[in-house]
C-alpha positions in Angstrom: -129.6 60.5 -40.7 -127.2 57.8 -41.9 -124.2 57.5 -44.1 -124.4 56.8 -47.8 -123.6 53.3 -48.7 -122.7 51.5 -51.9 -125.5 49.6 -53.6 -124.0 46.3 -52.4 -123.9 47.6 -48.8 -127.5 48.8 -49.1 -128.6 45.4 -50.3 -126.9 43.8 -47.3 -128.7 46.3 -45.0 -132.1 45.4 -46.5 -131.4 41.7 -46.0 -130.3 42.5 -42.5 -133.4 44.4 -41.7 -135.6 41.4 -42.6 -133.3 39.0 -40.7 -133.0 41.1 -37.6 -136.8 41.6 -37.6 -137.1 37.8 -37.1 -134.1 37.1 -34.8 -132.7 38.6 -31.6 -129.3 40.1 -32.0 -127.6 37.1 -30.2 -129.2 34.5 -32.5 -128.9 36.4 -35.7 -126.6 34.9 -38.3 -124.3 37.0 -40.5 -123.9 34.0 -42.8 -127.7 33.9 -43.4 -127.8 37.6 -44.0 -125.0 37.3 -46.6 -126.8 34.4 -48.3 -130.0 36.5 -48.5 -128.0 39.4 -50.0 -126.5 37.1 -52.6 -123.0 37.4 -51.4 -120.4 35.4 -49.4 -119.9 36.1 -45.7 -116.4 37.3 -46.4 -117.8 39.9 -48.8 -120.1 41.1 -46.1 -117.1 41.9 -43.9 -115.7 44.1 -46.7 -118.7 46.4 -46.1 -119.3 46.0 -42.3 -116.5 45.1 -39.9 -118.7 43.3 -37.5 -122.3 42.5 -36.4 -122.6 45.7 -34.4 -121.8 47.9 -37.3 -124.3 46.1 -39.6 -127.0 46.1 -36.9 -126.7 49.8 -36.3 -126.6 50.6 -40.1 -129.7 48.5 -40.6 -131.4 50.0 -37.6 -130.8 53.5 -38.9 -132.4 52.6 -42.2 -135.4 51.0 -40.5 -135.8 54.0 -38.3 -135.8 56.4 -41.3 -138.7 54.3 -42.8 -140.7 54.4 -39.6 -140.1 58.1 -39.1 -141.6 58.6 -42.6 -144.5 56.4 -41.7 -145.3 58.6 -38.7 -145.1 61.7 -40.8 -147.6 60.2 -43.3 -150.0 59.0 -40.7 -150.3 62.5 -39.2 -150.3 64.3 -42.6 -153.0 62.1 -44.2 -155.6 62.3 -41.4 -157.5 65.2 -39.7 -156.0 66.7 -36.6 -159.2 65.7 -34.8 -158.0 62.1 -34.9 -155.2 63.0 -32.6 -152.7 60.4 -33.8 -155.0 57.5 -33.3 -154.7 56.6 -37.0 -151.1 55.9 -36.3 -152.0 53.7 -33.3 -154.6 51.8 -35.3 -152.1 51.2 -38.1 -149.6 49.5 -35.8 -151.0 46.0 -35.6 -151.2 45.5 -39.3 -147.9 47.3 -39.9 -146.2 45.1 -37.4 -147.1 42.0 -39.4 -146.3 43.5 -42.8 -143.3 45.9 -42.2 -140.0 44.3 -41.1 -138.7 47.9 -40.5 -141.2 48.3 -37.6 -140.6 44.8 -36.2 -136.8 45.4 -36.2 -137.0 48.9 -34.8 -139.2 47.8 -31.9 -137.1 44.7 -31.2 -134.0 46.8 -31.2 -135.6 49.3 -28.9 -136.9 46.8 -26.3 -134.5 43.9 -26.5 -131.1 45.5 -27.1 -127.6 44.3 -27.5 -125.7 46.0 -24.6 -123.0 47.2 -26.9 -125.4 49.3 -28.9 -127.8 50.5 -26.1 -126.8 54.2 -26.2 -127.2 54.5 -30.0 -130.4 52.5 -30.2 -131.9 54.5 -27.3 -131.1 57.7 -29.1 -132.7 56.6 -32.3 -135.9 55.3 -30.6 -136.1 58.6 -28.6 -136.0 60.5 -31.9 -138.9 58.4 -33.0 -140.9 59.1 -29.8 -140.1 62.8 -30.0 -141.5 63.0 -33.5 -144.7 61.3 -32.3 -144.9 63.7 -29.4 -144.4 66.7 -31.7 -147.0 65.6 -34.2 -149.5 64.7 -31.5 -149.0 68.1 -29.8 -149.5 69.9 -33.2 -152.7 67.9 -33.9 -153.9 68.6 -30.4 -153.6 72.4 -30.6 -155.0 72.4 -34.1 -158.1 70.4 -33.0 -158.5 72.3 -29.7 -157.1 75.9 -29.9 -158.4 76.5 -26.4 -155.4 74.6 -25.1 -152.8 77.0 -26.6 -152.6 79.2 -23.5 -152.1 76.1 -21.4 -148.7 74.5 -22.4 -148.6 72.3 -19.3 -151.8 70.6 -20.4 -150.4 70.1 -23.9 -147.3 68.5 -22.3 -149.5 66.3 -20.1 -151.6 65.0 -22.9 -148.6 64.5 -25.1 -147.0 62.4 -22.4 -150.2 60.4 -22.0 -150.2 59.8 -25.7 -146.7 58.5 -25.6 -147.7 56.2 -22.8 -150.4 54.8 -25.0 -147.9 54.3 -27.8 -145.4 52.6 -25.5 -148.1 50.2 -24.2 -149.1 49.3 -27.7 -145.5 48.7 -28.7 -145.0 46.4 -25.7 -148.1 44.4 -26.7 -146.6 43.9 -30.2 -143.1 43.0 -29.1 -144.0 40.7 -26.2 -147.4 39.2 -27.1 -147.3 39.6 -30.9 -150.3 41.8 -30.7 -152.7 39.6 -28.6 -155.5 41.7 -27.3 -154.0 44.8 -29.0 -157.4 46.2 -30.2 -158.9 45.9 -26.7 -156.0 47.8 -25.1 -156.1 50.5 -27.8 -159.8 51.0 -27.4 -159.6 51.3 -23.6 -156.6 53.7 -23.7 -158.1 55.8 -26.5 -161.4 56.2 -24.5 -159.4 57.2 -21.3 -157.5 59.9 -23.2 -160.5 61.3 -25.0 -162.6 61.3 -21.9 -159.9 63.1 -20.0 -159.4 65.6 -22.8 -163.1 66.4 -23.0 -163.3 66.9 -19.2 -160.3 69.2 -19.3 -161.7 71.3 -22.2 -165.1 71.6 -20.4 -163.4 73.0 -17.4 -161.3 75.6 -19.2 
């Protein structure tokens, strides 16, 4: 997913992930990142030619961590949970994992110069969620297999829930997160049960 870097460049990336998770692109300081990485700012430029290059390298590493988290959430829970273990993990993870904070900040509040690359990375993340949800859905409810349009509709609804929860985290720091999650989960499950009953 991303280019191999020297140990020094990787250390800079890790410092950048933490810094960018706390600061918007425009207010981020390359000098502070260099200090956190234990180097001089001039040495940072020996690895990354500008802020854009460092931001994108750090984003790709944060994205890889979060893609792995999605895989684990779906692998470690029964298909019957339909991806809600992932949703329930978000609020705590947002406070504890700078990779998630940075990824979401980069996805929703983007530097214009990197919009295309950041959008592509975030879409990869959403596609993985869609794929894992769809797989869990048909495993838990095989009656849906002959109805691909229904699988698509429920997968799209699931991504709508994820997007709504991500927005709560980015713009309200998770206020009323649990209430929103409970309401959206109830709506999806109720709709699914109604659909299955009518098949």
